Each structure stands twice: as C-alpha cells, then as structure tokens.
N, CA, C, O and the ligand as a Tripos MOL2 file, in Angstrom:
@<TRIPOS>MOLECULE
protein
  309   307    78     0     0
PROTEIN
NO_CHARGES

@<TRIPOS>ATOM
      1 N         -13.9790    8.5310    3.7310 N.3       1 MET1
      2 CA        -13.0290    8.8280    4.8110 C.3       1 MET1
      3 C         -11.6590    8.2690    4.4360 C.2       1 MET1
      4 O         -11.5320    7.1040    4.0590 O.2       1 MET1
      5 N         -10.6590    9.1000    4.5430 N.am      2 SER2
      6 CA         -9.3110    8.6400    4.2280 C.3       2 SER2
      7 C          -8.5350    8.4020    5.5140 C.2       2 SER2
      8 O          -8.8100    9.0070    6.5500 O.2       2 SER2
      9 N          -7.5890    7.5310    5.4250 N.am      3 CYS3
     10 CA         -6.8010    7.2360    6.6120 C.3       3 CYS3
     11 C          -5.5040    8.0380    6.6050 C.2       3 CYS3
     12 O          -5.0840    8.5530    5.5680 O.2       3 CYS3
     13 N          -4.8970    8.1350    7.7410 N.am      4 ASN4
     14 CA         -3.6920    8.9390    7.8960 C.3       4 ASN4
     15 C          -2.4830    8.0280    8.1130 C.2       4 ASN4
     16 O          -2.4160    7.2810    9.0890 O.2       4 ASN4
     17 N          -1.5410    8.1060    7.1910 N.am      5 HIS5
     18 CA         -0.3340    7.2770    7.3080 C.3       5 HIS5
     19 C           0.9070    8.1600    7.3890 C.2       5 HIS5
     20 O           1.9150    7.9000    6.7320 O.2       5 HIS5
     21 N           0.8150    9.1990    8.2000 N.am      6 GLU6
     22 CA          1.9450   10.1150    8.3400 C.3       6 GLU6
     23 C           3.2200    9.3670    8.7310 C.2       6 GLU6
     24 O           4.3190    9.7400    8.3220 O.2       6 GLU6
     25 N           3.0630    8.3250    9.5120 N.am      7 ASP7
     26 CA          4.2270    7.5490    9.9630 C.3       7 ASP7
     27 C           4.9030    6.8150    8.8140 C.2       7 ASP7
     28 O           6.0300    6.3410    8.9500 O.2       7 ASP7
     29 N           4.2140    6.7240    7.6860 N.am      8 LEU8
     30 CA          4.7760    6.0060    6.5370 C.3       8 LEU8
     31 C           5.3800    6.9460    5.5060 C.2       8 LEU8
     32 O           5.7360    6.5150    4.4100 O.2       8 LEU8
     33 N           5.5000    8.2160    5.8420 N.am      9 THR9
     34 CA          5.9840    9.1980    4.8730 C.3       9 THR9
     35 C           7.3060    8.7900    4.2350 C.2       9 THR9
     36 O           7.4560    8.8660    3.0150 O.2       9 THR9
     37 N           8.2590    8.3620    5.0470 N.am     10 GLU10
     38 CA          9.5680    7.9740    4.5060 C.3      10 GLU10
     39 C           9.4720    6.7330    3.6320 C.2      10 GLU10
     40 O          10.1280    6.6330    2.5960 O.2      10 GLU10
     41 N           8.6470    5.7940    4.0650 N.am     11 ILE11
     42 CA          8.4720    4.5580    3.2940 C.3      11 ILE11
     43 C           7.7830    4.8580    1.9670 C.2      11 ILE11
     44 O           8.1440    4.3060    0.9270 O.2      11 ILE11
     45 N           6.7860    5.7390    2.0180 N.am     12 MET12
     46 CA          6.0490    6.0590    0.7940 C.3      12 MET12
     47 C           6.9240    6.7660   -0.2420 C.2      12 MET12
     48 O           6.6250    6.7390   -1.4350 O.2      12 MET12
     49 N           8.0010    7.3950    0.2170 N.am     13 LYS13
     50 CA          8.9180    8.0370   -0.7300 C.3      13 LYS13
     51 C           9.6210    6.9990   -1.6050 C.2      13 LYS13
     52 O          10.0970    7.3100   -2.6960 O.2      13 LYS13
     53 N           9.6780    5.7720   -1.1130 N.am     14 GLN14
     54 CA         10.3120    4.7030   -1.8800 C.3      14 GLN14
     55 C           9.3550    4.1050   -2.9030 C.2      14 GLN14
     56 O           9.7680    3.4020   -3.8260 O.2      14 GLN14
     57 N           8.0830    4.3950   -2.7250 N.am     15 VAL15
     58 CA          7.0620    3.7970   -3.5830 C.3      15 VAL15
     59 C           6.7710    4.7150   -4.7690 C.2      15 VAL15
     60 O           6.5470    5.9130   -4.5970 O.2      15 VAL15
     61 N           6.7750    4.1550   -5.9450 N.am     16 GLY16
     62 CA          6.5230    4.9450   -7.1320 C.3      16 GLY16
     63 C           5.0720    5.3720   -7.2490 C.2      16 GLY16
     64 O           4.1770    4.7700   -6.6580 O.2      16 GLY16
     65 N           4.8620    6.4230   -8.0230 N.am     17 SER17
     66 CA          3.5010    6.8790   -8.2750 C.3      17 SER17
     67 C           2.8440    5.9760   -9.3090 C.2      17 SER17
     68 O           3.5060    5.3130  -10.1070 O.2      17 SER17
     69 N           1.5520    5.9770   -9.2640 N.am     18 TYR18
     70 CA          0.8050    5.1840  -10.2200 C.3      18 TYR18
     71 C          -0.4740    5.9150  -10.5570 C.2      18 TYR18
     72 O          -1.2770    6.2020   -9.6700 O.2      18 TYR18
     73 N          -0.6720    6.2170  -11.8130 N.am     19 GLN19
     74 CA         -1.8210    7.0420  -12.1840 C.3      19 GLN19
     75 C          -2.8880    6.2800  -12.9610 C.2      19 GLN19
     76 O          -3.9610    6.8160  -13.2370 O.2      19 GLN19
     77 N          -2.5990    5.0580  -13.3070 N.am     20 GLY20
     78 CA         -3.5690    4.3350  -14.1220 C.3      20 GLY20
     79 C          -4.1420    3.1160  -13.4200 C.2      20 GLY20
     80 O          -3.5550    2.5960  -12.4700 O.2      20 GLY20
     81 N          -5.2880    2.6700  -13.8950 N.am     21 GLY21
     82 CA         -5.8800    1.4570  -13.3580 C.3      21 GLY21
     83 C          -6.6780    1.7000  -12.0970 C.2      21 GLY21
     84 O          -6.5770    2.7610  -11.4810 O.2      21 GLY21
     85 N          -7.4580    0.7290  -11.7190 N.am     22 LYS22
     86 CA         -8.3610    0.9330  -10.5830 C.3      22 LYS22
     87 C          -7.6310    1.0120   -9.2570 C.2      22 LYS22
     88 O          -8.1330    1.6330   -8.3190 O.2      22 LYS22
     89 N          -6.4620    0.4000   -9.1520 N.am     23 GLN23
     90 CA         -5.7890    0.4310   -7.8560 C.3      23 GLN23
     91 C          -5.1210    1.7660   -7.5740 C.2      23 GLN23
     92 O          -4.4900    1.9380   -6.5320 O.2      23 GLN23
     93 N          -5.2560    2.7190   -8.5030 N.am     24 ARG24
     94 CA         -4.7790    4.0750   -8.2480 C.3      24 ARG24
     95 C          -5.4110    4.6260   -6.9820 C.2      24 ARG24
     96 O          -4.7860    5.3920   -6.2490 O.2      24 ARG24
     97 N          -6.6500    4.2330   -6.7300 N.am     25 HIS25
     98 CA         -7.3680    4.7880   -5.5880 C.3      25 HIS25
     99 C          -7.2620    3.9330   -4.3390 C.2      25 HIS25
    100 O          -7.7910    4.2870   -3.2860 O.2      25 HIS25
    101 N          -6.5760    2.8050   -4.4630 N.am     26 VAL26
    102 CA         -6.3690    1.9790   -3.2780 C.3      26 VAL26
    103 C          -5.3110    2.6530   -2.4090 C.2      26 VAL26
    104 O          -4.3190    3.1750   -2.9180 O.2      26 VAL26
    105 N          -5.5270    2.6390   -1.1120 N.am     27 CYS27
    106 CA         -4.5860    3.2800   -0.1990 C.3      27 CYS27
    107 C          -3.2850    2.4750   -0.1170 C.2      27 CYS27
    108 O          -3.2780    1.3220    0.3150 O.2      27 CYS27
    109 N          -2.1790    3.1090   -0.5420 N.am     28 ALA28
    110 CA         -0.8930    2.4170   -0.5260 C.3      28 ALA28
    111 C          -0.4090    2.1770    0.8980 C.2      28 ALA28
    112 O           0.3250    1.2250    1.1620 O.2      28 ALA28
    113 N          -0.8280    3.0480    1.8150 N.am     29 GLY29
    114 CA         -0.4480    2.8540    3.2200 C.3      29 GLY29
    115 C          -1.0810    1.5830    3.7660 C.2      29 GLY29
    116 O          -0.4230    0.7940    4.4430 O.2      29 GLY29
    117 N          -2.3490    1.3910    3.4710 N.am     30 CYS30
    118 CA         -3.0380    0.1710    3.9010 C.3      30 CYS30
    119 C          -2.4520   -1.0400    3.1820 C.2      30 CYS30
    120 O          -2.3430   -2.1200    3.7620 O.2      30 CYS30
    121 N          -2.0750   -0.8570    1.9180 N.am     31 ALA31
    122 CA         -1.4740   -1.9540    1.1590 C.3      31 ALA31
    123 C          -0.1510   -2.3740    1.7990 C.2      31 ALA31
    124 O           0.1690   -3.5610    1.8650 O.2      31 ALA31
    125 N           0.6060   -1.3920    2.2650 N.am     32 TYR32
    126 CA          1.8730   -1.6780    2.9450 C.3      32 TYR32
    127 C           1.6200   -2.5070    4.2100 C.2      32 TYR32
    128 O           2.3060   -3.4950    4.4700 O.2      32 TYR32
    129 N           0.6320   -2.0860    4.9770 N.am     33 HIS33
    130 CA          0.2980   -2.8160    6.1980 C.3      33 HIS33
    131 C          -0.2190   -4.2220    5.8880 C.2      33 HIS33
    132 O           0.0400   -5.1670    6.6330 O.2      33 HIS33
    133 N          -0.9450   -4.3470    4.7880 N.am     34 LEU34
    134 CA         -1.4450   -5.6630    4.3910 C.3      34 LEU34
    135 C          -0.2690   -6.5910    4.0650 C.2      34 LEU34
    136 O          -0.2820   -7.7740    4.4040 O.2      34 LEU34
    137 N           0.7460   -6.0300    3.4040 N.am     35 GLY35
    138 CA          1.9370   -6.8200    3.0880 C.3      35 GLY35
    139 C           2.6190   -7.3180    4.3500 C.2      35 GLY35
    140 O           3.0410   -8.4720    4.4230 O.2      35 GLY35
    141 N           2.7260   -6.4370    5.3480 N.am     36 ILE36
    142 CA          3.3270   -6.8280    6.6320 C.3      36 ILE36
    143 C           2.5020   -7.9360    7.2790 C.2      36 ILE36
    144 O           3.0400   -8.9210    7.7850 O.2      36 ILE36
    145 N           1.1960   -7.7540    7.2520 N.am     37 LYS37
    146 CA          0.2970   -8.7300    7.8680 C.3      37 LYS37
    147 C           0.4520  -10.0980    7.2060 C.2      37 LYS37
    148 O           0.5220  -11.1220    7.8860 O.2      37 LYS37
    149 N           0.5050  -10.1030    5.8790 N.am     38 HIS38
    150 CA          0.6550  -11.3760    5.1690 C.3      38 HIS38
    151 C           1.9800  -12.0490    5.5060 C.2      38 HIS38
    152 O           2.0380  -13.2690    5.6630 O.2      38 HIS38
    153 N           3.0460  -11.2530    5.6160 N.am     39 ARG39
    154 CA          4.3480  -11.8180    5.9720 C.3      39 ARG39
    155 C           4.2810  -12.4330    7.3720 C.2      39 ARG39
    156 O           4.7490  -13.5500    7.5930 O.2      39 ARG39
    157 N           3.6940  -11.6890    8.3110 N.am     40 GLU40
    158 CA          3.6350  -12.1490    9.7010 C.3      40 GLU40
    159 C           2.7410  -13.3690    9.8620 C.2      40 GLU40
    160 O           2.9550  -14.2030   10.7420 O.2      40 GLU40
    161 N           1.7320  -13.4600    8.9940 N.am     41 GLN41
    162 CA          0.8070  -14.5940    9.0860 C.3      41 GLN41
    163 C           1.2110  -15.7190    8.1480 C.2      41 GLN41
    164 O           0.4910  -16.7060    8.0020 O.2      41 GLN41
    165 N           2.3740  -15.5640    7.5080 N.am     42 ALA42
    166 CA          2.8730  -16.5630    6.5670 C.3      42 ALA42
    167 C           1.8840  -16.8290    5.4350 C.2      42 ALA42
    168 O           1.7710  -17.9510    4.9410 O.2      42 ALA42
    169 N           1.1750  -15.7810    5.0360 N.am     43 THR43
    170 CA          0.2650  -15.8620    3.8950 C.3      43 THR43
    171 C           1.1000  -15.7350    2.6170 C.2      43 THR43
    172 O           2.0070  -14.9050    2.5600 O.2      43 THR43
    173 N           0.8130  -16.5360    1.6010 N.am     44 PRO44
    174 CA          1.5720  -16.4160    0.3480 C.3      44 PRO44
    175 C           1.4810  -15.0120   -0.2400 C.2      44 PRO44
    176 O           0.4660  -14.3310   -0.0980 O.2      44 PRO44
    177 N           2.5560  -14.5920   -0.9020 N.am     45 PHE45
    178 CA          2.6030  -13.2870   -1.5520 C.3      45 PHE45
    179 C           1.4270  -13.1390   -2.5050 C.2      45 PHE45
    180 O           1.2780  -13.9240   -3.4420 O.2      45 PHE45
    181 N           0.5960  -12.1350   -2.2680 N.am     46 ASN46
    182 CA         -0.6270  -11.9720   -3.0500 C.3      46 ASN46
    183 C          -0.9700  -10.4990   -3.2330 C.2      46 ASN46
    184 O          -1.8860   -9.9920   -2.5850 O.2      46 ASN46
    185 N          -0.2380   -9.8030   -4.1160 N.am     47 PRO47
    186 CA         -0.4780   -8.3680   -4.3000 C.3      47 PRO47
    187 C          -1.8760   -8.0400   -4.7880 C.2      47 PRO47
    188 O          -2.3520   -6.9230   -4.5880 O.2      47 PRO47
    189 N          -2.5440   -8.9950   -5.4270 N.am     48 GLY48
    190 CA         -3.8980   -8.7450   -5.9160 C.3      48 GLY48
    191 C          -4.8720   -8.4640   -4.7880 C.2      48 GLY48
    192 O          -5.9420   -7.8990   -5.0160 O.2      48 GLY48
    193 N          -4.5070   -8.8590   -3.5580 N.am     49 ALA49
    194 CA         -5.3810   -8.6480   -2.4030 C.3      49 ALA49
    195 C          -5.5730   -7.1720   -2.1090 C.2      49 ALA49
    196 O          -6.5480   -6.8030   -1.4550 O.2      49 ALA49
    197 N          -4.6660   -6.3120   -2.5770 N.am     50 VAL50
    198 CA         -4.8050   -4.8770   -2.2980 C.3      50 VAL50
    199 C          -6.0040   -4.2820   -3.0230 C.2      50 VAL50
    200 O          -6.4820   -3.2120   -2.6440 O.2      50 VAL50
    201 N          -6.4980   -4.9550   -4.0560 N.am     51 ASP51
    202 CA         -7.6670   -4.4580   -4.7870 C.3      51 ASP51
    203 C          -8.8950   -4.3560   -3.8900 C.2      51 ASP51
    204 O          -9.8240   -3.6000   -4.1770 O.2      51 ASP51
    205 N          -8.8910   -5.1190   -2.8070 N.am     52 ASP52
    206 CA        -10.0390   -5.1160   -1.9060 C.3      52 ASP52
    207 C          -9.9430   -4.0350   -0.8260 C.2      52 ASP52
    208 O         -10.8900   -3.8250   -0.0670 O.2      52 ASP52
    209 N          -8.8090   -3.3590   -0.7610 N.am     53 LEU53
    210 CA         -8.6420   -2.3190    0.2510 C.3      53 LEU53
    211 C          -9.4260   -1.0770   -0.1270 C.2      53 LEU53
    212 O          -9.7450   -0.8670   -1.2980 O.2      53 LEU53
    213 N          -9.7320   -0.2700    0.8460 N.am     54 LYS54
    214 CA        -10.4690    0.9570    0.5570 C.3      54 LYS54
    215 C          -9.5490    2.0110   -0.0490 C.2      54 LYS54
    216 O          -8.3340    1.9790    0.1430 O.2      54 LYS54
    217 N         -10.1350    2.9200   -0.7640 N.am     55 GLY55
    218 CA         -9.3640    3.9620   -1.4080 C.3      55 GLY55
    219 C          -9.0060    5.0720   -0.4510 C.2      55 GLY55
    220 O          -9.5880    5.2070    0.6260 O.2      55 GLY55
    221 N          -8.0430    5.8600   -0.8620 N.am     56 SER56
    222 CA         -7.6600    7.0070   -0.0640 C.3      56 SER56
    223 C          -7.1370    8.0910   -0.9900 C.2      56 SER56
    224 O          -6.3990    7.8030   -1.9330 O.2      56 SER56
    225 N          -7.5080    9.3140   -0.7300 N.am     57 GLN57
    226 CA         -7.1470   10.4040   -1.6330 C.3      57 GLN57
    227 C          -6.0980   11.3470   -1.0530 C.2      57 GLN57
    228 O          -5.5940   12.2180   -1.7620 O.2      57 GLN57
    229 N          -5.7660   11.1870    0.2160 N.am     58 GLY58
    230 CA         -4.8690   12.1670    0.8130 C.3      58 GLY58
    231 C          -3.6850   11.5480    1.5210 C.2      58 GLY58
    232 O          -3.5710   10.3260    1.6190 O.2      58 GLY58
    233 N          -2.8040   12.4030    2.0120 N.am     59 GLY59
    234 CA         -1.6520   11.9540    2.7800 C.3      59 GLY59
    235 C          -0.5100   11.4880    1.8990 C.2      59 GLY59
    236 O          -0.5950   11.5490    0.6730 O.2      59 GLY59
    237 N           0.5710   11.0180    2.5370 N.am     60 PRO60
    238 CA          1.7730   10.6320    1.7960 C.3      60 PRO60
    239 C           1.5580    9.4620    0.8410 C.2      60 PRO60
    240 O           2.3420    9.2530   -0.0840 O.2      60 PRO60
    241 N           0.4980    8.7100    1.0710 N.am     61 GLN61
    242 CA          0.2410    7.5330    0.2390 C.3      61 GLN61
    243 C          -0.5480    7.8670   -1.0240 C.2      61 GLN61
    244 O          -0.8830    6.9780   -1.8080 O.2      61 GLN61
    245 N          -0.8430    9.1560   -1.2170 N.am     62 ARG62
    246 CA         -1.6970    9.5570   -2.3330 C.3      62 ARG62
    247 C          -1.1000    9.1520   -3.6840 C.2      62 ARG62
    248 O           0.0480    9.4560   -4.0070 O.2      62 ARG62
    249 N          -1.9230    8.4620   -4.4440 N.am     63 HIS63
    250 CA         -1.5470    8.0420   -5.7940 C.3      63 HIS63
    251 C          -0.2370    7.2710   -5.8550 C.2      63 HIS63
    252 O           0.5160    7.3800   -6.8230 O.2      63 HIS63
    253 N           0.0240    6.5040   -4.8260 N.am     64 LYS64
    254 CA          1.1980    5.6450   -4.8540 C.3      64 LYS64
    255 C           0.8050    4.2790   -5.3750 C.2      64 LYS64
    256 O          -0.3590    3.8810   -5.3300 O.2      64 LYS64
    257 N           1.8050    3.5740   -5.8690 N.am     65 ASN65
    258 CA          1.5640    2.2380   -6.3960 C.3      65 ASN65
    259 C           1.3230    1.2680   -5.2450 C.2      65 ASN65
    260 O           2.2490    0.8910   -4.5270 O.2      65 ASN65
    261 N           0.0650    0.8730   -5.0850 N.am     66 ALA66
    262 CA         -0.3080    0.0260   -3.9480 C.3      66 ALA66
    263 C           0.3480   -1.3530   -4.0170 C.2      66 ALA66
    264 O           0.6630   -1.9500   -2.9870 O.2      66 ALA66
    265 N           0.5510   -1.8520   -5.2340 N.am     67 TYR67
    266 CA          1.1890   -3.1660   -5.3630 C.3      67 TYR67
    267 C           2.6350   -3.1000   -4.8820 C.2      67 TYR67
    268 O           3.1320   -4.0060   -4.2140 O.2      67 TYR67
    269 N           3.2880   -2.0110   -5.2370 N.am     68 GLU68
    270 CA          4.6730   -1.8290   -4.8210 C.3      68 GLU68
    271 C           4.7570   -1.6620   -3.3000 C.2      68 GLU68
    272 O           5.6650   -2.1880   -2.6570 O.2      68 GLU68
    273 N           3.8090   -0.9310   -2.7440 N.am     69 ALA69
    274 CA          3.7670   -0.7320   -1.2920 C.3      69 ALA69
    275 C           3.5450   -2.0660   -0.5810 C.2      69 ALA69
    276 O           4.1780   -2.3500    0.4360 O.2      69 ALA69
    277 N           2.6640   -2.8590   -1.1120 N.am     70 TYR70
    278 CA          2.4020   -4.1840   -0.5490 C.3      70 TYR70
    279 C           3.6820   -5.0110   -0.5430 C.2      70 TYR70
    280 O           4.0030   -5.6670    0.4480 O.2      70 TYR70
    281 N           4.4040   -4.9730   -1.6520 N.am     71 LYS71
    282 CA          5.6360   -5.7370   -1.7860 C.3      71 LYS71
    283 C           6.6760   -5.2840   -0.7520 C.2      71 LYS71
    284 O           7.3640   -6.1100   -0.1520 O.2      71 LYS71
    285 N           6.7810   -3.9800   -0.5550 N.am     72 LEU72
    286 CA          7.7100   -3.4430    0.4370 C.3      72 LEU72
    287 C           7.3810   -3.9650    1.8320 C.2      72 LEU72
    288 O           8.2640   -4.3760    2.5840 O.2      72 LEU72
    289 N           6.0990   -3.9400    2.1580 N.am     73 GLY73
    290 CA          5.6660   -4.4310    3.4630 C.3      73 GLY73
    291 C           5.9200   -5.9140    3.6110 C.2      73 GLY73
    292 O           6.3620   -6.3920    4.6560 O.2      73 GLY73
    293 N           5.6320   -6.6240    2.5480 N.am     74 PHE74
    294 CA          5.7890   -8.0800    2.5830 C.3      74 PHE74
    295 C           7.2600   -8.4700    2.7530 C.2      74 PHE74
    296 O           7.5850   -9.4500    3.4230 O.2      74 PHE74
    297 N           8.1270   -7.6910    2.1420 N.am     75 GLU75
    298 CA          9.5590   -8.0030    2.2160 C.3      75 GLU75
    299 C          10.1970   -7.4190    3.4650 C.2      75 GLU75
    300 O          11.3780   -7.6440    3.7290 O.2      75 GLU75
    301 N           9.4210   -6.6750    4.2260 N.am     76 GLY76
    302 CA          9.9130   -6.1680    5.5040 C.3      76 GLY76
    303 C          10.8490   -4.9990    5.4080 C.2      76 GLY76
    304 O          11.7390   -4.8490    6.2450 O.2      76 GLY76
    305 N          10.6690   -4.1560    4.3930 N.am     77 ARG77
    306 CA         11.5210   -2.9840    4.2740 C.3      77 ARG77
    307 C          10.7980   -1.7270    4.7100 C.2      77 ARG77
    308 O          11.3740   -0.6400    4.6740 O.2      77 ARG77
    309 ZN         -4.7380    3.6000    4.4980 Zn       78 ZN78
@<TRIPOS>BOND
     1     1     2 1
     2     2     3 1
     3     3     4 2
     4     3     5 am
     5     5     6 1
     6     6     7 1
     7     7     8 2
     8     7     9 am
     9     9    10 1
    10    10    11 1
    11    11    12 2
    12    11    13 am
    13    13    14 1
    14    14    15 1
    15    15    16 2
    16    15    17 am
    17    17    18 1
    18    18    19 1
    19    19    20 2
    20    19    21 am
    21    21    22 1
    22    22    23 1
    23    23    24 2
    24    23    25 am
    25    25    26 1
    26    26    27 1
    27    27    28 2
    28    27    29 am
    29    29    30 1
    30    30    31 1
    31    31    32 2
    32    31    33 am
    33    33    34 1
    34    34    35 1
    35    35    36 2
    36    35    37 am
    37    37    38 1
    38    38    39 1
    39    39    40 2
    40    39    41 am
    41    41    42 1
    42    42    43 1
    43    43    44 2
    44    43    45 am
    45    45    46 1
    46    46    47 1
    47    47    48 2
    48    47    49 am
    49    49    50 1
    50    50    51 1
    51    51    52 2
    52    51    53 am
    53    53    54 1
    54    54    55 1
    55    55    56 2
    56    55    57 am
    57    57    58 1
    58    58    59 1
    59    59    60 2
    60    59    61 am
    61    61    62 1
    62    62    63 1
    63    63    64 2
    64    63    65 am
    65    65    66 1
    66    66    67 1
    67    67    68 2
    68    67    69 am
    69    69    70 1
    70    70    71 1
    71    71    72 2
    72    71    73 am
    73    73    74 1
    74    74    75 1
    75    75    76 2
    76    75    77 am
    77    77    78 1
    78    78    79 1
    79    79    80 2
    80    79    81 am
    81    81    82 1
    82    82    83 1
    83    83    84 2
    84    83    85 am
    85    85    86 1
    86    86    87 1
    87    87    88 2
    88    87    89 am
    89    89    90 1
    90    90    91 1
    91    91    92 2
    92    91    93 am
    93    93    94 1
    94    94    95 1
    95    95    96 2
    96    95    97 am
    97    97    98 1
    98    98    99 1
    99    99   100 2
   100    99   101 am
   101   101   102 1
   102   102   103 1
   103   103   104 2
   104   103   105 am
   105   105   106 1
   106   106   107 1
   107   107   108 2
   108   107   109 am
   109   109   110 1
   110   110   111 1
   111   111   112 2
   112   111   113 am
   113   113   114 1
   114   114   115 1
   115   115   116 2
   116   115   117 am
   117   117   118 1
   118   118   119 1
   119   119   120 2
   120   119   121 am
   121   121   122 1
   122   122   123 1
   123   123   124 2
   124   123   125 am
   125   125   126 1
   126   126   127 1
   127   127   128 2
   128   127   129 am
   129   129   130 1
   130   130   131 1
   131   131   132 2
   132   131   133 am
   133   133   134 1
   134   134   135 1
   135   135   136 2
   136   135   137 am
   137   137   138 1
   138   138   139 1
   139   139   140 2
   140   139   141 am
   141   141   142 1
   142   142   143 1
   143   143   144 2
   144   143   145 am
   145   145   146 1
   146   146   147 1
   147   147   148 2
   148   147   149 am
   149   149   150 1
   150   150   151 1
   151   151   152 2
   152   151   153 am
   153   153   154 1
   154   154   155 1
   155   155   156 2
   156   155   157 am
   157   157   158 1
   158   158   159 1
   159   159   160 2
   160   159   161 am
   161   161   162 1
   162   162   163 1
   163   163   164 2
   164   163   165 am
   165   165   166 1
   166   166   167 1
   167   167   168 2
   168   167   169 am
   169   169   170 1
   170   170   171 1
   171   171   172 2
   172   171   173 am
   173   173   174 1
   174   174   175 1
   175   175   176 2
   176   175   177 am
   177   177   178 1
   178   178   179 1
   179   179   180 2
   180   179   181 am
   181   181   182 1
   182   182   183 1
   183   183   184 2
   184   183   185 am
   185   185   186 1
   186   186   187 1
   187   187   188 2
   188   187   189 am
   189   189   190 1
   190   190   191 1
   191   191   192 2
   192   191   193 am
   193   193   194 1
   194   194   195 1
   195   195   196 2
   196   195   197 am
   197   197   198 1
   198   198   199 1
   199   199   200 2
   200   199   201 am
   201   201   202 1
   202   202   203 1
   203   203   204 2
   204   203   205 am
   205   205   206 1
   206   206   207 1
   207   207   208 2
   208   207   209 am
   209   209   210 1
   210   210   211 1
   211   211   212 2
   212   211   213 am
   213   213   214 1
   214   214   215 1
   215   215   216 2
   216   215   217 am
   217   217   218 1
   218   218   219 1
   219   219   220 2
   220   219   221 am
   221   221   222 1
   222   222   223 1
   223   223   224 2
   224   223   225 am
   225   225   226 1
   226   226   227 1
   227   227   228 2
   228   227   229 am
   229   229   230 1
   230   230   231 1
   231   231   232 2
   232   231   233 am
   233   233   234 1
   234   234   235 1
   235   235   236 2
   236   235   237 am
   237   237   238 1
   238   238   239 1
   239   239   240 2
   240   239   241 am
   241   241   242 1
   242   242   243 1
   243   243   244 2
   244   243   245 am
   245   245   246 1
   246   246   247 1
   247   247   248 2
   248   247   249 am
   249   249   250 1
   250   250   251 1
   251   251   252 2
   252   251   253 am
   253   253   254 1
   254   254   255 1
   255   255   256 2
   256   255   257 am
   257   257   258 1
   258   258   259 1
   259   259   260 2
   260   259   261 am
   261   261   262 1
   262   262   263 1
   263   263   264 2
   264   263   265 am
   265   265   266 1
   266   266   267 1
   267   267   268 2
   268   267   269 am
   269   269   270 1
   270   270   271 1
   271   271   272 2
   272   271   273 am
   273   273   274 1
   274   274   275 1
   275   275   276 2
   276   275   277 am
   277   277   278 1
   278   278   279 1
   279   279   280 2
   280   279   281 am
   281   281   282 1
   282   282   283 1
   283   283   284 2
   284   283   285 am
   285   285   286 1
   286   286   287 1
   287   287   288 2
   288   287   289 am
   289   289   290 1
   290   290   291 1
   291   291   292 2
   292   291   293 am
   293   293   294 1
   294   294   295 1
   295   295   296 2
   296   295   297 am
   297   297   298 1
   298   298   299 1
   299   299   300 2
   300   299   301 am
   301   301   302 1
   302   302   303 1
   303   303   304 2
   304   303   305 am
   305   305   306 1
   306   306   307 1
   307   307   308 2
@<TRIPOS>SUBSTRUCTURE
     1 MET1         2 RESIDUE 1 A MET
     2 SER2         6 RESIDUE 1 A SER
     3 CYS3        10 RESIDUE 1 A CYS
     4 ASN4        14 RESIDUE 1 A ASN
     5 HIS5        18 RESIDUE 1 A HIS
     6 GLU6        22 RESIDUE 1 A GLU
     7 ASP7        26 RESIDUE 1 A ASP
     8 LEU8        30 RESIDUE 1 A LEU
     9 THR9        34 RESIDUE 1 A THR
    10 GLU10       38 RESIDUE 1 A GLU
    11 ILE11       42 RESIDUE 1 A ILE
    12 MET12       46 RESIDUE 1 A MET
    13 LYS13       50 RESIDUE 1 A LYS
    14 GLN14       54 RESIDUE 1 A GLN
    15 VAL15       58 RESIDUE 1 A VAL
    16 GLY16       62 RESIDUE 1 A GLY
    17 SER17       66 RESIDUE 1 A SER
    18 TYR18       70 RESIDUE 1 A TYR
    19 GLN19       74 RESIDUE 1 A GLN
    20 GLY20       78 RESIDUE 1 A GLY
    21 GLY21       82 RESIDUE 1 A GLY
    22 LYS22       86 RESIDUE 1 A LYS
    23 GLN23       90 RESIDUE 1 A GLN
    24 ARG24       94 RESIDUE 1 A ARG
    25 HIS25       98 RESIDUE 1 A HIS
    26 VAL26      102 RESIDUE 1 A VAL
    27 CYS27      106 RESIDUE 1 A CYS
    28 ALA28      110 RESIDUE 1 A ALA
    29 GLY29      114 RESIDUE 1 A GLY
    30 CYS30      118 RESIDUE 1 A CYS
    31 ALA31      122 RESIDUE 1 A ALA
    32 TYR32      126 RESIDUE 1 A TYR
    33 HIS33      130 RESIDUE 1 A HIS
    34 LEU34      134 RESIDUE 1 A LEU
    35 GLY35      138 RESIDUE 1 A GLY
    36 ILE36      142 RESIDUE 1 A ILE
    37 LYS37      146 RESIDUE 1 A LYS
    38 HIS38      150 RESIDUE 1 A HIS
    39 ARG39      154 RESIDUE 1 A ARG
    40 GLU40      158 RESIDUE 1 A GLU
    41 GLN41      162 RESIDUE 1 A GLN
    42 ALA42      166 RESIDUE 1 A ALA
    43 THR43      170 RESIDUE 1 A THR
    44 PRO44      174 RESIDUE 1 A PRO
    45 PHE45      178 RESIDUE 1 A PHE
    46 ASN46      182 RESIDUE 1 A ASN
    47 PRO47      186 RESIDUE 1 A PRO
    48 GLY48      190 RESIDUE 1 A GLY
    49 ALA49      194 RESIDUE 1 A ALA
    50 VAL50      198 RESIDUE 1 A VAL
    51 ASP51      202 RESIDUE 1 A ASP
    52 ASP52      206 RESIDUE 1 A ASP
    53 LEU53      210 RESIDUE 1 A LEU
    54 LYS54      214 RESIDUE 1 A LYS
    55 GLY55      218 RESIDUE 1 A GLY
    56 SER56      222 RESIDUE 1 A SER
    57 GLN57      226 RESIDUE 1 A GLN
    58 GLY58      230 RESIDUE 1 A GLY
    59 GLY59      234 RESIDUE 1 A GLY
    60 PRO60      238 RESIDUE 1 A PRO
    61 GLN61      242 RESIDUE 1 A GLN
    62 ARG62      246 RESIDUE 1 A ARG
    63 HIS63      250 RESIDUE 1 A HIS
    64 LYS64      254 RESIDUE 1 A LYS
    65 ASN65      258 RESIDUE 1 A ASN
    66 ALA66      262 RESIDUE 1 A ALA
    67 TYR67      266 RESIDUE 1 A TYR
    68 GLU68      270 RESIDUE 1 A GLU
    69 ALA69      274 RESIDUE 1 A ALA
    70 TYR70      278 RESIDUE 1 A TYR
    71 LYS71      282 RESIDUE 1 A LYS
    72 LEU72      286 RESIDUE 1 A LEU
    73 GLY73      290 RESIDUE 1 A GLY
    74 PHE74      294 RESIDUE 1 A PHE
    75 GLU75      298 RESIDUE 1 A GLU
    76 GLY76      302 RESIDUE 1 A GLY
    77 ARG77      306 RESIDUE 1 A ARG
    78 ZN78       309 GROUP 0 **** ****
C-alpha cells in the first residue's frame, strides 16, 4: 500500500531523484514528515532513520531522494 502525498507536490519538486541504493523505495513524503517530526521533537539530525520507513511506488514522492526530503523537513523548508 502506498501513501498519498499530493499536498507535498511542490516540496517534492525541490527534491532530487534517486535511482540507486535501497532507499530508492523509501517514501520521500514520509521521510519529509519524519524530518519535521525530528525537528519538532528536538531529535538530532538522523537521515539514516528514513531507512526504516515503508516504501512507496507512486505519487509525487516517487523515486525521490528520501535523505534529501528528510533534510528539507528537518530544516523546515
Ligand atoms: Zn509516504
């Protein structure tokens, strides 16, 4: 089951594509939200945490760089 991040379409346009490595299948939309969550909870910057997120094959977040998305969320952009 894939999640829908239509609301992140504009944000995902800022995120580069990524075709290699296992995190290719990690949902960049969820990674973005994880970054926001870590910032709000004052959790140290930890992009490796996105590896534990579920994958997603569709929507604007498809094949986006999840680490980059996490960073965007963490920095509040
Ligand atoms: Zn997602």
